[in-house]
Structures are given as structure tokens and as C-alpha cells.
C-alpha positions in Angstrom: 0.0 0.0 0.0 2.8 2.6 0.6 4.2 2.0 -2.9 0.7 2.4 -4.4 0.3 5.5 -2.3 3.3 7.2 -4.0 2.0 6.2 -7.4 -1.4 7.6 -6.6 0.2 10.8 -5.2 1.9 11.6 -8.5 -1.5 11.6 -10.1 -3.3 13.5 -7.4 -1.6 16.8 -7.5 -4.1 18.1 -10.0 -6.7 17.9 -7.3 -4.7 19.5 -4.6 -6.2 22.9 -5.1 -9.6 21.4 -4.3 -8.1 20.2 -0.9 -6.6 23.6 -0.2 -3.0 22.9 -1.4 -1.4 24.2 -4.5 -0.3 21.6 -7.1 3.3 22.9 -6.9 3.5 22.3 -3.1 2.1 18.8 -3.5 4.6 17.9 -6.2 7.5 19.2 -4.1 6.5 17.0 -1.2 6.1 13.9 -3.3 9.4 14.7 -5.1 11.2 14.9 -1.7 10.1 11.5 -0.7 11.0 10.0 -4.1 14.5 11.6 -3.8 14.9 9.9 -0.4 13.9 6.5 -1.9 16.5 7.0 -4.7 19.2 7.8 -2.1 18.4 4.6 -0.2 18.6 2.6 -3.4 21.9 4.1 -4.4 23.3 3.4 -0.9 22.1 -0.2 -1.1 23.9 -1.1 -4.3 27.5 -2.4 -3.9 30.1 0.0 -5.1 32.0 -2.7 -6.9 30.0 -4.3 -9.7 30.1 -7.9 -10.6 32.2 -7.7 -13.7 32.4 -10.7 -15.9 35.4 -13.0 -15.4 36.4 -12.4 -19.0 36.8 -8.7 -18.3 38.9 -9.4 -15.2 41.3 -11.8 -16.8 44.2 -10.3 -14.9 47.7 -11.7 -15.4 50.0 -11.7 -12.4 53.4 -10.2 -12.9 56.0 -12.5 -14.3 58.2 -13.6 -11.4 61.3 -13.4 -13.5 60.2 -10.4 -15.6 60.8 -6.7 -15.1 58.3 -6.5 -12.2 60.4 -8.7 -10.1 63.5 -6.6 -10.7 61.7 -3.2 -10.2 59.0 -3.2 -7.5 56.1 -1.0 -8.4 56.7 2.5 -6.9 53.2 3.0 -5.6 54.0 6.5 -4.3 54.9 7.8 -7.7 52.3 9.9 -9.5 50.9 8.6 -12.8 47.9 8.8 -15.0 44.9 6.9 -13.6 42.0 7.1 -16.0 38.7 6.0 -14.6 36.4 3.3 -16.0 33.2 2.1 -14.3 34.4 3.8 -11.1 37.6 1.8 -10.9 41.2 2.9 -11.4 43.2 1.4 -14.3 47.0 1.6 -13.9 47.9 2.2 -17.6 51.4 3.3 -16.7 52.0 0.0 -14.9 51.1 -1.9 -18.1 53.4 0.3 -20.2 56.4 0.3 -17.8 56.2 -3.0 -16.0 54.2 -5.2 -18.3 51.3 -5.7 -15.8 47.6 -5.7 -16.6 45.1 -3.2 -15.3 45.0 -3.2 -11.5 41.2 -3.3 -10.7 41.5 -5.2 -7.4 44.0 -3.4 -5.1 42.8 -0.9 -2.5 39.7 -0.6 -0.5 36.2 1.0 -0.9 33.9 2.2 1.8 30.7 0.1 2.0 27.7 2.1 3.0 25.6 -0.9 4.2 28.3 -2.4 6.4 29.7 1.1 7.4 33.3 -0.1 6.9 35.8 -0.5 4.2 36.5 -3.7 2.3 39.0 -4.7 -0.4 37.7 -4.4 -3.9 38.7 -8.0 -4.5 36.5 -9.2 -1.6 33.5 -7.1 -2.8 34.0 -8.4 -6.4 34.1 -12.0 -5.2 30.9 -11.4 -3.1 29.1 -9.8 -6.1 30.0 -12.7 -8.3 28.8 -15.3 -5.8 25.7 -13.5 -4.5 23.6 -12.0 -7.3 20.2 -12.0 -5.4 21.2 -11.1 -1.9 21.9 -7.4 -2.6 18.5 -7.2 -4.4 16.7 -8.6 -1.3 18.5 -6.1 0.9 17.4 -3.3 -1.4 13.8 -4.5 -1.5 13.5 -4.9 2.3 15.2 -1.6 3.1 13.1 0.4 0.6 9.9 -1.3 1.8 10.8 -0.6 5.4 11.3 3.1 4.7 8.2 3.5 2.7 6.0 1.7 5.2 7.4 3.7 8.1 6.8 6.9 6.1 3.3 6.0 5.1 1.7 8.6 7.4 4.1 11.4 6.3 3.5 10.6 2.6 -0.2 10.6 3.2 0.0 14.0 4.9 2.0 15.3 2.0 -0.7 14.6 -0.5 -3.6 15.4 1.8 -4.7 11.8 2.3 -6.2 10.2 5.4 -5.0 6.8 6.6 -7.5 4.6 8.4 -6.5 2.8 11.7 -6.2 -0.5 9.7 -3.9 1.2 7.2 -1.7 2.5 10.0 -1.4 -0.9 11.6 -0.6 -2.5 8.3 2.1 0.0 7.6 3.6 -0.5 11.1 3.7 -4.3 10.7 5.2 -4.1 7.2 7.8 -1.5 8.4 8.9 -3.7 11.4 8.9 -6.9 9.4 10.8 -5.4 6.5 13.3 -3.8 8.8 14.1 -7.1 10.6 14.5 -8.8 7.2 16.7 -6.0 6.1 18.9 -6.4 9.2 19.1 -10.1 8.7 20.2 -9.9 5.1 22.6 -7.1 5.8 24.2 -9.0 8.6 24.7 -12.1 6.3 26.2 -9.9 3.7 28.5 -8.2 6.1 29.7 -11.5 7.6 30.5 -12.9 4.1 32.4 -9.7 3.2 34.4 -9.8 6.4 35.3 -13.5 5.8 36.2 -12.8 2.1 38.2 -9.7 3.1 40.3 -11.6 5.5 41.0 -14.3 2.9 41.9 -11.6 0.3 44.2 -9.9 2.9 46.7 -12.7 2.5 47.4 -11.5 -1.0 49.1 -8.4 0.4 51.5 -10.3 2.6 55.1 -10.7 1.5 57.3 -13.7 0.8 61.0 -14.1 0.3 62.7 -16.8 -1.7 66.3 -17.8 -2.3 66.7 -18.6 -6.0 69.0 -21.7 -6.2 69.9 -20.8 -9.8 71.1 -17.2 -9.3 71.8 -17.3 -5.6 69.8 -14.1 -5.1 67.1 -13.4 -2.6 63.8 -12.3 -4.1 60.7 -10.8 -2.6 57.1 -11.2 -3.8 53.6 -10.9 -2.3 51.2 -13.8 -2.3 49.0 -12.2 -5.0 51.9 -12.4 -7.4 52.0 -16.2 -7.1 48.3 -16.6 -8.2 47.8 -18.8 -11.3 51.5 -19.8 -10.9 51.8 -21.6 -7.6 49.8 -22.8 -4.6 50.9 -21.9 -1.1 51.3 -24.0 2.0 52.1 -22.0 5.1 53.2 -23.3 8.5 53.4 -20.8 11.4 54.9 -21.3 14.8 57.8 -20.9 17.3 61.3 -22.1 16.9 60.6 -25.5 18.4 57.5 -26.0 16.2 59.4 -25.1 13.0 62.4 -27.2 14.0 60.3 -30.3 14.3 58.0 -29.8 11.3 60.5 -28.4 8.7 62.5 -31.6 9.0 59.3 -33.6 8.2 58.4 -31.2 5.4 61.9 -31.5 3.8 61.2 -35.2 3.2 58.6 -34.2 0.6 60.4 -31.2 -0.9 60.5 -32.7 -4.4 56.8 -33.4 -4.1 56.0 -29.8 -3.2 57.9 -28.7 -6.4 56.1 -31.3 -8.5 52.7 -30.0 -7.1 53.7 -26.4 -7.7 53.5 -25.6 -4.0 55.4 -22.7 -2.4 56.1 -24.0 1.1 56.3 -21.0 3.4 57.6 -21.0 7.0 56.8 -18.0 9.3 58.2 -17.6 12.8 56.1 -16.4 15.7 59.0 -15.7 18.0 61.4 -13.9 15.7 63.7 -16.9 15.1 65.5 -17.1 11.8 65.9 -19.8 9.2 69.4 -20.6 10.6 67.7 -21.6 13.9 65.0 -23.8 12.4 67.1 -26.9 12.0 66.4 -27.3 8.3 68.3 -30.5 7.2 71.4 -29.6 5.4 70.7 -32.2 2.7 67.3 -30.6 1.9 68.7 -28.4 -0.9 66.6 -26.9 -3.7 64.2 -24.0 -4.0 61.4 -25.5 -2.0 61.4 -23.4 1.2 60.0 -19.8 1.3 59.8 -17.4 4.2 57.4 -14.7 5.4 58.9 -11.3 4.5 57.4 -9.6 7.6 56.5 -12.2 10.2 54.7 -9.5 12.3 52.2 -8.9 9.5 51.6 -12.6 9.1 51.0 -12.9 12.8 48.5 -10.0 12.8 46.7 -11.6 9.8 46.4 -15.0 11.5 45.2 -13.4 14.7 42.5 -11.5 12.8 41.5 -14.7 11.0 40.9 -16.3 14.5 39.5 -13.2 16.1 36.2 -14.8 17.0 37.9 -17.9 18.6 39.9 -16.8 21.7 40.9 -20.4 22.5 42.3 -20.8 19.0 44.5 -17.7 19.4 46.0 -19.2 22.6 46.6 -22.5 20.8 48.1 -20.6 17.8 50.9 -19.2 20.0 51.7 -22.6 21.6 50.9 -25.2 18.9 51.4 -23.3 15.6 49.1 -23.5 12.6 49.0 -24.1 8.9 46.9 -23.0 5.9 46.9 -24.0 2.3 45.9 -21.8 -0.6 45.0 -22.8 -4.2 46.3 -21.0 -7.3 43.5 -18.5 -7.0 44.7 -17.5 -3.5 41.7 -19.1 -1.7 41.9 -21.3 1.3 41.5 -25.0 0.7 42.5 -26.2 4.2 43.8 -25.0 7.5 44.2 -26.1 11.1 46.1 -25.7 14.3 49.3 -27.7 14.8 51.0 -29.2 11.7 49.5 -31.3 8.9 50.6 -34.7 7.7 52.4 -33.5 4.6 52.0 -36.6 2.5 48.3 -36.8 3.2 47.9 -33.1 2.5 49.7 -33.5 -0.8 47.5 -36.4 -1.9 44.2 -34.9 -0.8 44.5 -31.1 -1.3 47.7 -30.4 -3.3 48.1 -33.1 -5.9 50.2 -32.5 -9.1 48.6 -30.3 -11.7 50.5 -32.0 -14.5 52.2 -35.2 -15.2 55.1 -35.9 -12.8 58.6 -36.8 -14.1 60.0 -40.2 -13.3 63.7 -39.2 -12.9 65.3 -39.9 -9.5 66.5 -37.1 -7.3 70.3 -36.4 -7.0 72.4 -38.4 -4.6 74.3 -36.3 -2.0 76.4 -39.0 -0.3 77.2 -42.7 -0.1 74.5 -43.2 2.5 71.9 -42.1 -0.1 72.9 -45.0 -2.3 72.7 -47.4 0.6 69.2 -46.2 1.4 68.1 -46.6 -2.2 69.4 -50.2 -2.1 67.4 -50.8 1.1 64.3 -49.3 -0.6 64.8 -51.5 -3.6 65.0 -54.6 -1.3 61.7 -53.6 0.3 59.9 -53.4 -3.1 61.5 -56.6 -4.2 60.1 -58.5 -1.2 56.8 -56.7 -1.6 56.2 -57.6 -5.3 57.7 -61.1 -5.1 56.0 -62.2 -1.9 59.2 -62.8 0.1 57.9 -62.9 3.7 61.2 -63.7 5.3 63.0 -60.9 3.4 60.3 -58.5 4.3 60.5 -59.3 8.0 64.3 -58.8 8.0 63.9 -55.2 6.8 61.8 -54.0 9.8 63.0 -52.5 13.0 61.4 -53.6 16.3 59.7 -50.3 17.0 56.0 -49.8 16.1 54.8 -46.8 14.2 52.4 -44.5 16.2 50.5 -43.5 13.1 49.6 -47.2 12.5 48.6 -47.4 16.2 46.4 -44.3 15.7 44.3 -46.1 13.0 44.1 -49.2 15.1 42.8 -47.2 18.0 40.0 -46.1 15.8 39.1 -49.7 15.2 41.0 -50.2 12.0 41.8 -53.7 10.7 45.5 -54.7 10.6 46.5 -56.9 7.7 49.7 -58.7 8.6 52.5 -59.1 6.0 51.8 -62.8 5.6 48.4 -62.0 4.3 49.5 -59.1 2.1 52.2 -61.1 0.3 50.1 -64.0 -0.7 49.5 -64.8 -4.4 46.7 -62.6 -5.7 47.1 -60.1 -2.8 50.6 -58.6 -3.4 51.1 -55.9 -6.0 52.9 -58.0 -8.6 54.3 -56.0 -11.6 54.4 -52.7 -9.6 57.2 -50.4 -10.5 58.7 -47.3 -8.8 60.2 -44.1 -10.1 61.1 -40.5 -9.0 63.0 -41.8 -6.0 64.4 -39.4 -3.4 66.5 -39.6 -0.3 66.9 -37.4 2.8 69.4 -38.2 5.5 68.9 -36.1 8.6 71.8 -34.2 10.1 72.3 -36.7 12.9 73.0 -39.4 10.2 71.0 -42.0 12.1 67.6 -41.3 10.7 66.6 -41.0 7.0 63.6 -41.0 4.7 63.0 -42.2 1.2 60.2 -41.4 -1.1 59.1 -42.6 -4.5 56.1 -42.9 -6.8 54.5 -46.3 -7.1 52.9 -47.3 -10.3 50.8 -50.5 -9.9 50.3 -52.8 -12.9 47.3 -51.8 -15.0 47.1 -48.5 -13.2 46.4 -46.4 -16.3 49.1 -44.0 -15.4 47.9 -43.3 -11.9 50.6 -43.3 -9.2 50.9 -43.3 -5.5 53.2 -41.3 -3.3 55.2 -43.7 -1.0 57.5 -42.8 1.9 59.7 -44.9 4.1 61.3 -43.9 7.4 64.6 -45.6 8.3 66.9 -45.8 11.3 70.5 -46.9 11.5 71.1 -49.8 13.9 74.3 -50.5 15.9 75.6 -52.6 13.0 75.3 -49.8 10.5 72.3 -51.3 8.7 69.3 -49.2 7.7 66.1 -50.7 9.2 62.6 -49.7 8.2 60.4 -48.0 10.8 57.3 -47.0 8.7 55.9 -47.2 5.2 53.0 -45.0 3.9 51.3 -44.6 0.6 48.6 -42.3 -0.8 47.3 -41.6 -4.3 49.4 -38.9 -5.9 48.7 -38.0 -9.6 47.2 -35.2 -11.6 44.1 -33.9 -9.7 44.0 -37.1 -7.7 42.1 -35.8 -4.6 43.0 -39.0 -2.7 40.3 -40.6 -0.6 42.4 -43.3 1.1 45.8 -43.8 2.6 47.8 -46.8 3.8 50.1 -47.0 6.9 52.4 -49.8 7.6 54.9 -51.0 10.2 56.5 -54.3 11.2 53.0 -55.6 12.2 51.4 -55.1 8.8 49.3 -52.4 7.2 46.0 -50.6 8.0 44.0 -48.5 5.6 42.0 -45.3 6.3 39.3 -43.8 4.0 38.7 -40.1 4.1 35.0 -39.2 4.7 33.8 -36.8 2.0 31.5 -35.0 4.5 33.7 -33.9 7.4 30.8 -32.5 9.2 29.4 -35.9 9.8 32.6 -37.7 10.6 32.8 -39.9 13.6 35.8 -42.0 14.8 35.8 -45.2 12.8 38.4 -47.3 11.0 37.4 -45.7 7.7 38.0 -42.1 8.7 41.4 -40.7 7.9 42.4 -38.0 10.3 42.0 -34.6 8.6 45.3 -33.7 6.9 
């Protein structure tokens, strides 16, 4: 009824003289209310429009091009022509070879009464086409219903008691719906803005080819590399970087920039990175303080998580679009994370890694003996390879009710993986020279090119013989998205299957702990 009242008012000015009001005065009153409605509509429309993805086909700066040698001098003055309300950095394109910068910077949002990154507002607009329209409708309807009496007075109309009650109910109901939709929109924008904030954070990288130290921000890696960040104190990084180094070649094969950020100001020299873990696999946070502030903001609503962050560390994985695909407190299991969230994006080469010492060759021989016993069904040879200690990861699956298949059963005819081959072998001997890891890609017979990432943990006994402590496998091929993993020790193997719906997970032998 309030909307119809406005329509009726525009046609009722010609009778205003009969009611004692001039047509000009009536028109002015109606026009004032219409201007108020237009202002509300303008304030409700997001300032960043949902441009098509084809229009925003931005190309990140080439990591080895001019942009990496000459950081953009943002303070310098340059021409900034406007298009659709957004600034285009034409000088950047001419001088540095970059595309138009439509995403950097922030815009003030009238509905949320705070500023958001343009990238966050653009992402919201692309994913939520109807929600802004609902906010607009409910807000406009609330204002019109609340103003029904004033509008009626302005055109010399009388509202009945029933009309007034109806307008009040409509105003209150529409306002509550407006607040609900506005709250949902603000919450989504806050979440997206926090995710987009990581793009501004800096990374440093020691180029193994040139020996130079280069600095980028996360946004520059988009469409080129994924990011896996671990964050913690010196003790946390010391423990987990040694485990991550085991899979350094796999991070490179999966195009993952592995980033370590210190929470206590410790440096790379204090993190205990194995000396044999060479290659350009480890990145560092350029400004750890900014990373810490970002993580604290990300966990701002979870006070307990912030306390755990300082004591236990945390990790987060980003895809090539810079969006989070996994996170958690503590450290992930790196092989399971690679198989489930960060598989290769292209075919993986079969060449072995370089050998750094004689012990590397000894470990590859021990690894070959393991696969020989596995594929030929040599139970006695298999048992000779194993150390006496049991693997806690296997015990974890058993505690969930998993079924242990002993080696005798797995090496029977028809059960063992006959015809399986291995490739892309790699060795890492830790600095104490008494513990080592080997990895490889397993290719079962009739696998149609699909491979599994396998890792073996070894310890050196008193006789100088490498003994096997643990063996693990998980699917690892282009876009694999593994749903199962296998963990083995001297007792045998137990499998875990990853539940697709984490929200409904319960402890069971078929639930793989979230990587």
C-alpha cells in the first residue's frame, strides 16, 4: 500500500487545489520522498559491480620479468583514468608489463559502514547475485512503510487505523528482514576480506639458480603456484620443517610454495632445516609481524584458537586463486595433505633425485630390497627389513578400530602388488645421520598412469644397517584428490578412508584424520 500511495500521489496533484493545497507544493512534497527513496537505493547497491570474469582476466606479474626486478613505486604519480568507477594503472602496463589493477585498494561500504577490499567485494558480487536485491527491497519497503503517514499528509490523504497498523507491521517486518540480510552480507564480506588480505603479505625466496634473494607478495603467485604456510615458534618449526623436507620434491612437483613463518622472531638458521634438503622449496614470510596479525585476525572470534596458535602453531593451504583449501592448528601430515588437497597439476617426471652421499645409495638399495620383497612375496625378506619399534601412526588407525592386515596375508598370491614399478626416487638423511627418509612414486600394474606417493622412514642400527620403521602410501597423480591412505609398520598395514563429509565424521576405521 505505501508503494501504491506514491504512485497515486503523483497523479493526485491536479486535485490538490480542491483540498486547499497548490499543485506545486504537493509535487514538491512527493518529489522529496522520491529523492529519499532514490538515495536509499543508491546506498544499497554495492560500489563494486560484478564484472564478468572475462573482463577481469588479470595476469599476475612475471616472477622473472621486469616487475620482479623493479618493484612498483606505488607512491609515484601517474595517470589513472577511470572506467566504471575503478582505477586502471595504464602506466603499470606500459612500464612494468602488468595488466590493469582493478582489485587493489579498499572501498567504503555504506551498508556495512566499513571498508572492504575491492577484490572481496567483487568476489561477493560474483557469488551472490540475489542477496543485494533482497536487501534493497526490504530496506526500501521498510522506509516506505514507516513513512506512510508522512507521505499521506504530504498529498492530503487520510489513513485509516487499519492502514496505519498494516504499515507499522510491514515496516517492522521489512526492517528485521533488512537487518538479517545485511548481517549475512557483512559476515560474508568480512570473511572474504580476511581471505583476500593474505594477497598483500610478503614472501622471500632464495633462488637456487642465481643465488639471489627475491621478494614477492602472495598475490603475485596466483595462477602460478599454490601456497602452504606453517606458522609457529622455533621448536615447532624445528620439528616440522624436518618432516616437510622429506617431501620437498613433491612440493615442487605439485607447484606448492612451502612457506615458513616464525612467531617468536627466530630465523631460518635456527629452524634446523636439514642440510641435505637443498633446492628451491622453502619460502619465508617477509614480515612475520604482518603474518601474525593476519592469523590473529583470522581467528579473532575464537579466543581459544588464538591461545593455541601461540603454543601449537598453525597451517593454511591456498590454491592457485589464492583461496583457502585447508587449515588447522598444529601441523598437517604432509604426504596426506599433498594427496588430498595439493596433488600435481600436470604429469610428474620419473627421474630420480640427486644423490648427495654414499648413504643415499645405501638407502636406495634398502628401498629396492623392500619393493622386491613386496612384489615377489618374500615374507622372510620383508621381516628382515623391519625395526622392532612400532609406528604411532599405525597405532592411531588401530585405536579407531582399523583392521590390521599382517604381512603374511598381504604377500600371498593374488594379494601382493605384482608388476608394480617405482620411479622418481628421493632420499633425505637427517643431520644426525642415524635417521633418514626415502620417497618414490609407485605405479601399480594396469594403473592407467595413476601413481601413489610412498614414503619410508629408516633408522640406522648399531651394526650400520638401515632398518625400516614405517611405510606409507597415498594416491598422488594429476588432480587425484585422494580418498584413502595406507600406513604400515612391522606388524602389517592398516587403511584409512577419508570421509567426504567432514561435518558428519565420527571416529571409525574408515575415517582418515583430517590432513
